[in-house]
N, C-alpha and C positions, 0 to 999 in steps of 0.2 A: 666169472662173476664180474671181473673188472671190465670186460668187454660190454656186458650188459648195461652197466652203469654209463659207460661212455656213450653208448647208443642212445640211452634215455636222455642224456645231457644234449647230445646233438640234435635229437628230435625236438626237445623243448626249445632250443635256440632257433631252429628252423621254423617252428610254430610261431614264436614271439615275432620273428622277422617278417613272416608272411602276414601275420595279424596287423602289424604296424605298417604295412604296405598298402592296405585298403583304407579309403577314407570316403566321407560323404560330403556333398556340397548341397546346401538348402536351395530351394526354389528362389529365383530372383537374386541369386548370389553368384559369384564366380571365385575360383581359386587360382592363385598364382603359384606355379611350380618352378622351382629353380633346380638346376643340375650342376652340382659342384660349384655353387655360387653364381651361376649364370642362368638368366631366364630361359626356360625350357618350353612351357606352354601354359595355356589357360585351361583349367579344369571346369567342365560344365556341371550343372546340378545333377545330383544322383551319386551313385557309387563310382569311385575312381580307384585307379591303381598307380602307385609310384614305386620306382625301383628302390629297394632298401639301401640305406647308407649313401645312396648317390643322389637321389631326388629328394627335395624337401618342399613341403607346403608352407609357404612363407606368409601368405595372407589370404583372407577371405573378404572379398569386396562386395558390398551390397549395390545391386542394380536398381533398387527402389528409389522413387522420388523422395528427396529429403529437403528440409526447409531450414534456411539460416536467417535469423532475425538480426538486422544491423540497425543501429540507431545512429544517425549522423546529425551532428550540430554544426550549423553554419549561420551565416548572415546574409540577409537579402540586400537588394540594391538600395532600399530605403532605410538601411541600418537597423533592422529588426532581427534579433537572434531567434532562430527556430530550431527545434528538434524534429527530425523527419524519420519515423521508423519505417524501415523497409523490410519486407519479407521476400527472400530470394528462394525460389524452388528450383532445385538442380538435381541432376542425376548423372551417373557414370555411363558414358556411351559404350554399349557392349562390344562394339568393334574397335574401341581404343582403350582396352583395359591396361595394356602395357603402358600407355602414355599416362593414364590416370595414376598408375602405381609408381612409376619410376620418375616421371618429370617433375612432380610436385611434392615436396616434403610435408607442406601443410596447406592443403587446398582451401580450408576455412579462411586462413588469414589472407591467402591470395584473392578470394572472392570479396572479402571485406575491403581490401585495398582498392579493387577496381570499383566498388560501389561508392567509396569516398571520392575517388577520382571523378566519377561521372557527376555526382551530386554537387561537388565543388565547382565543377566547370559550368553548371547550369543555373542553380539557385541564386548565387551572388549577382547574376546579370538581370534578375527579375525582382520586381517589388513584391510585397507580401501578398497583395491581391492577385498579381500575376501568378504567384507560385500556387495559390489555391485554384486558380483557373486551370493552370497547366499541369495539375497534379497527375492526370492520366497520361499526358505526353511525356512527362519525366520519367514516369514508371516504364513507358515503352522504350525510351532512350536508354534506361539503365539495363533493360533486358537485351536489347540489340548489342550494346557495347560489351556486356558481359558475355554473351553468347559468342560474339566474335573473338573475344580475347581468351576465353576458357576452352574453346573448341580444340585448339592446338595442344591442350593439356589433357584431352580426353574427357571433358566434362561438357554437358549441354545444359543450357538454361531453359527450363520449362516456363517459368512465369516469374515476374517481378512485380510486387504489389506495394504501393505506398499506402500504408494503413491509416496514416493520420499526419497532420502538420500542426505541431504543437509550438505556438509562439510563447513568449514570456508572459506569466500570469497577468502582469500590469497591462501589457499590450492587449491581451485578450479582453481584460476588463474595459480598457479604453475602446476597443472596437465594438463591444456590446453596448457601451454608452452611446457611441455614435449611431449605431443601428436603432437603439431605442429612441434617440432624439429625432432621427429621421422619420421613424414610424409616427411618433407623437406629432411631428409637423404635418405629416399627411393626414393624420386623424383630426387635427385642428382645422386644416383647410376643408376637409370633408364636413365637419361639424359646422363651420362657417357658411359653406355653400348650402347645407340643409337649412340653417336658420335663415339665410337670405331667401331661399325658396319659400320657406313658411311665411316670412314677412311679406314677400311679394304676392303670394296667394292670399294672405289675410287682407292686404291693401286692396287687391283686386275685389275681394268679396265685400269689403267695406264700401268700396266705390259702387259696386253694383247694388248693394243694400241701400246706399244713399239715393241712388237713381231711382230705384223702386219706390223708396219712401217719398221722394219729390214727386213722382208720378201719382202716388197715392193721395198726397196732400193736395196736388193740383186737381185731382179728380174729386176729392172731397169738397174743395172750395167751389169747383164748378157745380157740384150737386147743391151746396148751401145756396149759391147765387140763384140757381134755378128754382130751388124750394122758396126762397125769399121772393123772387119774382112772381111765382105762382100765388103765394100767400098774399102779397100785396094787391095783385090783381083781383083776387077773389074778395079781399076785405073791401077794396074800393067799390066793387060791384054790388056787394051785399049791403053796406052801410051808407046810406045817403048823407050827403053833405060832407063827406070826408074826402081828402085828397091822398094821393100815393105818399106824399111826405108824412102825413099823420099815420099812415099804416107802417111806414118804415120806423118811425119813432116808437110805435107801440111794440114792434118786433124787437127792437134794441132793448126796450124796457124788459120785455119777456126774457130775453137772453141775459140780462143783468140779473134778474131774479134767479134764473137757473144757475148762474155762476155763483151766487150767494148760497144756494142750496148745496151745490158741490163742494164748496169750501167748508161748510158746516158739517158735512158728512165724513170728513177725514180729519185726523189729528196730525198729519204730516204735511199739510200744505203751508206754503209761504204766503201770508196774507198781509194785506195793508189796511190798517184801521181807518175808517172814513166815517163822518157823522151819518147816522142812519135813523131818520125820523120821518114822519109823513110830510112835513114841510120840506125837508131835504129831498125827499124823493120827487116832490113837485118841481123843485128847483133843478133837479138832475134831468127831469123830463123836459123842462123848459130849455135847459142848456143844450140837450141833444137836438131839440127841434130848431133852435136858433142856429146851431152850428150847421145843420143841414140847409136852412135858408141862406146863410152867408156863403156856404159852399156853392149852392146853386146860383147865387148872384155872381159869384166870382167866375164861375164857368161861363156864364153868359156874356160878362163884360170882356172876357179874353177871346170870345169867339169872333170870326170875321164880321166886321160891321159894328162891333161893340165899341164903346168909348172908354178911355182910361179913367181911373179913379172911381169905377163902380157906377158911373152914369148909365142910364138906360138908353138904348138906341131908339130913334124915332119910330113910333108906332108900336113900340113894345107894350105888353100888357102890364 
């Protein structure tokens, strides 16, 4: 009876020992096996076996790409404090799992230190505008320096991304004001150029309009003169004993009456009040006729062969 119990106990111990000797590693992971405190081997994904009581699974290391977010605060060359968030994507090199596990006690802190070192070596040499312009180049420099430094520890840097550059809120507000002022200045210049173009085009249109109006008035006057000449000639030929001077005086009186008709037809005309009676009209007709005679005499006296003072030339009628 005692032998059966002992056999069962031994079988149970062996079963527990064997069951504890098998373990599994997930995909994209690796296991670190130590034998009596010393590194023995790396366990691959799947079912694995370790010697009971001699070998120990001390770590399961992920081989997936991981991301570390680091926020660095520094000062630019023009004395502007900025915060630069950096996203570092890294992974453990499958061929250097030993280095990744044993050489670094805290890889996160190590990566943060290298990021600070690279950023503080670049940004203080640049102005704020240059920092924005060189944002992609700074990210490339961080990636190259980190990859070179972390490779000896079994880590490879996949990507380094600068997600933003955040200056002080007052500096950001001042930059927005400067940008708004510059755009307003450009808009003002554009509006002024547009107004200038409109004024020039308006002046050109007015000049063209005046020119056309002048041509119209000149043509109108030519037509009036031609009409007057034709009317005078027909009047002189039709009425015996009248001269062209009498015909012109009659035409002027006719125009005078037409003017009086136009003035009386509208209530918005600026008029000059003059005596208007039959005797006044006779005087007006006489004044027009006398004025024409005087003008004719003056033109003859000033002609070649005429005498000064209005005297007639010898043989004149």
